[in-house]
C-alpha positions in Angstrom: -41.2 -119.0 -97.4 -42.1 -121.2 -94.4 -39.8 -121.1 -91.4 -37.3 -124.0 -91.3 -37.2 -125.8 -88.0 -33.5 -126.3 -88.0 -31.8 -127.2 -84.6 -28.6 -125.5 -85.9 -30.4 -122.1 -85.9 -31.7 -122.7 -82.4 -28.2 -123.4 -81.2 -26.9 -120.2 -83.0 -29.7 -118.1 -81.5 -28.9 -119.4 -78.0 -25.2 -118.6 -78.4 -25.9 -115.1 -79.5 -28.4 -114.4 -76.6 -26.6 -112.0 -74.3 -29.2 -112.3 -71.5 -27.5 -113.4 -68.3 -28.4 -116.9 -67.4 -29.4 -117.4 -63.8 -29.7 -120.5 -61.6 -32.5 -121.7 -59.3 -33.5 -119.2 -56.6 -31.9 -119.6 -53.2 -33.4 -118.9 -49.7 -34.8 -115.3 -49.6 -32.9 -114.6 -46.4 -29.6 -115.8 -47.9 -30.3 -113.8 -51.1 -30.9 -110.7 -48.9 -27.5 -111.2 -47.1 -25.7 -111.6 -50.5 -27.4 -108.6 -52.1 -26.8 -106.4 -49.0 -23.1 -107.3 -48.6 -22.1 -107.3 -52.3 -19.8 -104.4 -53.2 -19.8 -103.1 -49.6 -16.6 -102.9 -47.7 -15.9 -104.3 -44.2 -14.3 -102.3 -41.5 -10.6 -102.9 -40.7 -11.5 -104.5 -37.4 -13.9 -107.0 -39.2 -11.3 -107.9 -41.8 -8.7 -108.5 -39.1 -11.2 -110.6 -37.1 -12.1 -112.9 -40.1 -8.4 -113.3 -41.1 -7.6 -114.5 -37.6 -10.7 -116.7 -37.5 -9.6 -118.6 -40.6 -5.8 -119.1 -40.5 -4.1 -120.8 -43.3 -3.8 -124.6 -43.0 -0.2 -125.6 -42.2 0.1 -127.7 -45.4 -1.3 -124.9 -47.7 1.9 -122.9 -47.7 1.3 -121.6 -51.2 -2.1 -120.0 -50.4 -0.7 -116.6 -49.6 -0.6 -113.1 -51.0 2.8 -112.7 -52.7 5.0 -109.8 -51.6 7.3 -107.9 -53.9 10.9 -109.1 -53.9 12.9 -106.8 -51.6 15.4 -106.0 -54.4 12.6 -104.7 -56.6 10.6 -103.0 -53.8 13.6 -100.8 -52.9 13.6 -99.5 -56.5 9.9 -98.6 -56.6 8.6 -95.1 -56.2 6.2 -94.2 -53.3 3.3 -93.9 -55.7 3.9 -97.4 -57.1 4.2 -98.9 -53.7 0.9 -97.4 -52.7 -0.9 -98.8 -55.7 0.7 -102.2 -55.1 -0.3 -102.2 -51.4 -4.0 -101.7 -52.4 -3.9 -104.8 -54.6 -1.9 -106.7 -52.1 -4.7 -106.2 -49.6 -7.3 -107.5 -52.1 -5.2 -110.6 -52.7 -4.9 -111.1 -48.9 -8.7 -111.1 -48.6 -9.0 -113.6 -51.5 -6.4 -115.9 -49.9 -8.4 -115.8 -46.6 -11.5 -116.8 -48.6 -9.5 -119.7 -50.2 -8.4 -120.9 -46.7 -12.0 -120.7 -45.6 -13.3 -122.7 -48.5 -10.5 -125.3 -48.1 -11.5 -125.8 -44.4 -15.2 -126.0 -45.3 -14.5 -128.6 -47.9 -12.3 -130.6 -45.5 -15.3 -130.6 -43.1 -17.5 -132.1 -45.8 -14.9 -134.8 -46.7 -14.7 -135.8 -43.0 -18.5 -136.0 -42.8 -18.5 -138.7 -45.5 -16.9 -141.2 -43.1 -18.4 -139.7 -40.0 -21.8 -137.9 -40.7 -22.2 -136.9 -37.0 -19.1 -134.8 -37.1 -20.7 -132.3 -39.6 -21.7 -129.1 -37.9 -24.2 -127.4 -40.3 -24.3 -124.1 -38.3 -20.5 -123.7 -38.5 -20.5 -124.5 -42.2 -23.2 -121.9 -42.9 -21.3 -119.2 -41.0 -18.1 -120.0 -42.8 -19.8 -119.7 -46.2 -21.5 -116.4 -45.3 -18.2 -115.1 -44.1 -16.8 -116.1 -47.5 -19.5 -114.0 -49.2 -18.7 -111.0 -47.0 -14.9 -111.2 -47.8 -15.4 -111.7 -51.5 -17.9 -108.8 -51.5 -15.3 -106.6 -49.8 -12.7 -107.6 -52.4 -15.2 -106.8 -55.2 -15.7 -103.4 -53.6 -11.9 -102.7 -53.6 -11.6 -103.8 -57.2 -14.5 -101.6 -58.2 -12.8 -98.6 -56.6 -9.6 -99.5 -58.4 -11.5 -99.5 -61.7 -12.9 -96.1 -60.9 -9.4 -94.8 -60.2 -8.3 -96.1 -63.6 -11.2 -94.2 -65.3 -11.0 -91.0 -63.2 -8.1 -89.3 -65.2 -10.3 -89.6 -68.3 -13.3 -87.9 -66.7 -14.0 -84.1 -66.8 -12.6 -82.5 -63.7 -16.1 -81.4 -62.5 -17.2 -85.0 -62.3 -14.4 -86.5 -60.4 -16.7 -86.8 -57.4 -18.4 -89.7 -59.1 -15.3 -91.8 -58.1 -15.9 -91.1 -54.4 -16.7 -94.1 -52.2 -19.9 -92.3 -51.2 -21.3 -93.1 -54.7 -22.6 -96.7 -54.3 -21.5 -99.4 -56.8 -24.5 -101.4 -58.1 -24.8 -103.4 -61.3 -23.3 -100.2 -62.8 -19.8 -99.0 -61.7 -21.0 -95.5 -61.0 -24.4 -96.5 -59.6 -27.9 -96.6 -60.9 -28.7 -92.9 -60.2 -25.9 -91.4 -62.4 -28.1 -88.6 -63.7 -29.1 -87.6 -60.2 -25.5 -87.5 -59.1 -24.5 -85.4 -62.1 -27.4 -83.0 -61.4 -26.2 -82.7 -57.8 -22.6 -82.0 -58.9 -23.7 -79.4 -61.4 -25.8 -77.7 -58.7 -22.8 -77.6 -56.4 -20.7 -76.0 -59.1 -23.4 -73.5 -59.9 -23.6 -72.4 -56.3 -19.9 -71.7 -56.4 -20.3 -69.7 -59.7 -22.9 -67.4 -58.0 -20.3 -65.9 -55.6 -18.3 -62.8 -56.3 -14.7 -63.9 -57.1 -13.4 -60.5 -58.3 -13.1 -58.8 -54.9 -10.9 -61.6 -53.6 -8.5 -62.4 -56.4 -6.3 -65.2 -55.3 -2.6 -64.7 -55.0 -0.5 -66.8 -57.3 2.5 -67.2 -55.0 1.4 -67.0 -51.3 -1.4 -67.6 -48.9 -4.2 -65.1 -49.5 -4.6 -62.5 -46.8 -7.2 -59.6 -47.3 -5.8 -56.3 -46.1 -8.8 -55.3 -43.9 -11.6 -57.0 -42.1 -13.7 -58.4 -45.1 -13.8 -54.9 -46.8 -17.6 -55.0 -47.0 -17.6 -57.8 -49.4 -20.6 -60.2 -49.3 -18.6 -63.4 -49.7 -15.5 -64.0 -47.5 -13.1 -66.8 -48.4 -13.9 -70.4 -47.9 -11.6 -72.8 -46.0 -10.9 -76.5 -46.2 -8.6 -78.9 -44.2 -7.1 -82.3 -44.7 -4.7 -82.6 -47.6 -1.2 -81.4 -48.7 -0.2 -78.4 -50.7 1.1 -78.3 -54.3 1.6 -76.1 -57.3 0.4 -72.5 -56.8 -2.8 -73.2 -55.0 -3.6 -71.4 -51.8 -2.4 -74.2 -49.5 -0.5 -74.4 -46.3 0.7 -77.6 -44.7 2.3 -78.5 -41.4 3.4 -82.2 -41.5 0.2 -84.2 -41.6 -2.2 -81.4 -41.2 -2.9 -79.0 -44.0 -5.1 -76.0 -44.9 -6.5 -74.9 -48.2 -8.5 -71.9 -49.1 -10.2 -70.2 -52.0 -11.5 -66.6 -52.6 -15.0 -68.1 -53.0 -16.8 -71.4 -52.7 -16.1 -72.5 -56.3 -12.4 -71.7 -56.2 -12.1 -73.6 -52.9 -13.9 -76.6 -54.3 -11.5 -76.6 -57.3 -8.5 -76.3 -55.0 -9.7 -79.3 -53.0 -10.4 -81.4 -56.1 -7.0 -80.8 -57.6 -5.2 -81.5 -54.4 -7.1 -84.7 -53.7 -6.5 -85.9 -57.2 -2.7 -85.2 -57.0 -2.4 -86.9 -53.6 -4.3 -90.0 -54.8 -2.1 -90.2 -57.9 1.1 -90.4 -55.7 -0.4 -93.0 -53.5 -1.2 -90.9 -50.4 -4.5 -91.6 -48.6 -6.7 -88.8 -47.2 -8.5 -89.7 -44.0 -12.2 -89.4 -44.7 -13.2 -88.8 -41.1 -10.4 -86.5 -39.9 -10.5 -84.4 -43.0 -13.1 -81.7 -43.7 -14.0 -82.3 -47.3 -16.5 -79.6 -47.8 -15.6 -75.9 -47.9 -16.6 -73.9 -44.8 -16.1 -70.5 -43.4 -15.1 -71.6 -39.9 -12.3 -74.1 -39.6 -10.2 -75.5 -36.8 -6.5 -75.7 -37.8 -3.5 -76.4 -35.6 -5.5 -75.5 -32.5 -6.8 -72.2 -33.9 -10.3 -71.3 -35.1 -10.1 -69.6 -38.5 -13.2 -67.4 -39.2 -13.4 -66.0 -42.7 -16.7 -64.2 -42.0 -15.3 -62.0 -39.2 -11.8 -62.4 -40.6 -10.3 -63.3 -37.2 -8.3 -66.1 -35.6 -9.0 -67.3 -32.1 -8.1 -70.2 -29.9 -10.3 -73.3 -29.5 -12.2 -73.7 -26.3 -10.0 -76.6 -25.3 -6.8 -74.7 -25.8 -8.2 -71.6 -24.1 -9.1 -73.6 -21.0 -5.7 -75.4 -20.9 -3.8 -72.0 -21.0 -6.1 -70.5 -18.3 -5.7 -73.5 -15.9 -1.9 -73.5 -16.4 -1.6 -69.8 -15.6 -3.9 -70.2 -12.5 -1.8 -73.1 -11.3 1.4 -71.0 -11.7 -0.1 -68.1 -9.8 -1.1 -70.4 -6.9 2.3 -71.9 -6.6 4.6 -69.9 -4.2 7.8 -71.4 -5.7 7.2 -73.2 -9.1 10.1 -75.0 -10.8 11.8 -73.3 -13.7 10.6 -76.1 -15.9 6.9 -75.4 -15.0 7.4 -71.7 -15.8 9.2 -72.5 -19.1 6.3 -74.8 -20.0 3.7 -72.1 -19.5 5.8 -69.6 -21.5 5.9 -72.0 -24.3 2.1 -72.3 -24.2 1.7 -68.6 -24.2 4.0 -67.9 -27.1 2.4 -70.7 -29.2 -1.0 -69.0 -28.8 0.1 -65.6 -30.2 -1.5 -66.1 -33.6 -4.9 -66.2 -31.9 -4.1 -63.6 -29.1 -3.5 -60.1 -30.5 -2.0 -58.6 -27.4 -0.3 -61.7 -26.1 3.3 -60.6 -27.0 2.9 -57.6 -24.6 2.2 -59.9 -21.6 4.9 -62.4 -21.1 8.3 -60.5 -21.1 8.7 -60.2 -17.3 7.8 -63.9 -16.9 10.5 -64.8 -19.5 13.1 -62.5 -17.9 12.4 -64.0 -14.4 13.0 -67.5 -15.9 16.2 -66.4 -17.6 17.6 -64.9 -14.3 16.6 -68.0 -12.3 18.4 -70.2 -14.8 21.6 -68.2 -14.4 21.3 -68.4 -10.6 20.5 -72.2 -10.7 23.2 -72.9 -13.2 20.8 -74.1 -15.9 19.0 -76.6 -13.7 15.3 -76.5 -14.8 14.3 -78.7 -11.9 15.2 -76.0 -9.3 12.5 -73.7 -8.0 12.2 -69.9 -8.6 10.1 -67.0 -7.4 7.9 -64.9 -9.7 8.1 -61.1 -9.6 5.0 -59.0 -9.2 5.2 -57.9 -12.8 5.2 -61.6 -13.9 2.2 -62.4 -11.7 0.4 -59.4 -13.2 1.1 -60.8 -16.7 -0.3 -64.2 -15.7 -3.4 -62.5 -14.2 -3.9 -60.8 -17.6 -3.9 -64.1 -19.3 -6.4 -65.6 -16.9 -8.9 -62.7 -17.3 -8.4 -62.1 -21.0 -7.8 -65.4 -22.7 -11.4 -66.4 -23.1 -12.2 -63.2 -25.2 -8.9 -63.0 -27.0 -8.6 -63.1 -30.8 -6.4 -61.8 -33.5 -7.3 -60.2 -36.9 -6.2 -61.7 -40.2 -4.8 -58.3 -41.2 -4.4 -54.9 -39.5 -4.8 -53.1 -42.9 -2.5 -50.6 -44.4 -0.2 -48.7 -42.1 -1.1 -45.0 -41.6 2.5 -44.0 -41.3 5.8 -45.6 -42.3 9.1 -44.8 -40.7 12.5 -46.3 -41.6 15.4 -46.3 -39.3 19.0 -47.5 -39.1 21.8 -47.4 -36.6 25.5 -48.2 -36.3 28.3 -47.8 -33.7 28.8 -44.2 -34.7 25.2 -42.9 -35.0 21.7 -43.3 -36.2 19.4 -42.2 -39.0 15.6 -42.0 -39.6 13.2 -41.0 -42.4 9.5 -40.1 -41.6 7.1 -39.0 -44.4 10.1 -38.2 -46.6 11.8 -36.1 -44.0 15.2 -37.4 -42.9 17.0 -36.9 -39.6 19.8 -38.4 -37.6 22.7 -37.8 -35.3 25.8 -39.2 -33.6 26.0 -41.0 -30.3 27.5 -39.3 -27.3 30.0 -41.3 -25.1 27.3 -43.0 -23.0 25.1 -44.0 -25.9 27.9 -45.5 -27.9 28.2 -48.3 -25.3 24.6 -49.5 -25.8 23.8 -52.8 -27.4 22.5 -53.1 -30.9 18.9 -53.3 -29.7 19.5 -50.1 -27.8 20.8 -48.3 -30.9 17.9 -49.6 -33.0 15.3 -48.2 -30.5 16.9 -44.8 -30.0 15.5 -43.3 -33.3 11.9 -44.1 -32.2 12.3 -42.2 -28.9 14.1 -39.3 -30.6 11.4 -38.9 -33.2 
């Protein structure tokens, strides 16, 4: 049968054609700008600059990003507020673009009656700024779509939702297979480590009992999120520490924690956080080393303590406040200075005595004893090489003691002993009673 040349069939074929229709080509340089900017975010400074550059016209009072009514906002959870804030920012960018387009259109309308008033350069800049702002909004919406999809992805592939994976004409980029291969390779590296020798604790932060125990793979560390569930996490306000017995467990810990924080609306700082497991990590001013299994001070903190001690040694009569400040620095460094607790007591006692004499006035001066100066000298000479071990291992000998106003008791290696106080000993303080069994044994 011969083909029937029916216009109706041509119309139907055209309506069913899913090929995207395109317009006439634009300037190559303009197309380059649009393609380069699309789905790329602007920095916060750039967004603020453009928002201030194109303020809302006074008579366009409706072109704003609507806020949630205070009565409703007070009832929302923190997670919902976080999600709303993200979309509020996108709406704010779109309102800025609208204000920009309105101003550009107003310039064109004025040019109809006064062609000389038209400034082509300003109009071009305004339109390219509009492209940049809409591109940023598109990037934010693309990330929001990824967040909606992420709970339905396999846990191993959550990294595809990272902002590091570029958005192209496809939401997860053109090189999806390459990204999947990279993620599988990362997981495979983790699986090659030996997890059995460092079985993670289910209720507390993992601490090996000796220095690495000859195992080939020490724990891996990570910093930058908050703790939850029974993962090996430790957090101090806005700074947190996660660890795993091996690379793979640490990666899993990080992924689970980031997912939870994102779901409740918390934002993890991409620059301040260390998002890749490592075996040396700075946390709260301390350098954690899971290869040597030691904790030490950072170079900056070491130098600060050394200079403070030198300054105190050179001062003939420092104020009590200055001494107290140095004592605070020394005691705060104890986690990274193994023998630090043995070298500050005389300094602390001098401060206590001076406070009694000066009636609690920290601004008064005091004199350091020779013993206190000797302690400060130890810190000056030892602080740069000081460190502490994660664990001292199992104790060779365990002794239990107890004391009361009438006497004392002790048990060593299963052998008990004890006695009553004589008249002089019974007048001691509780600390004196507690120490007596050690000297007696």
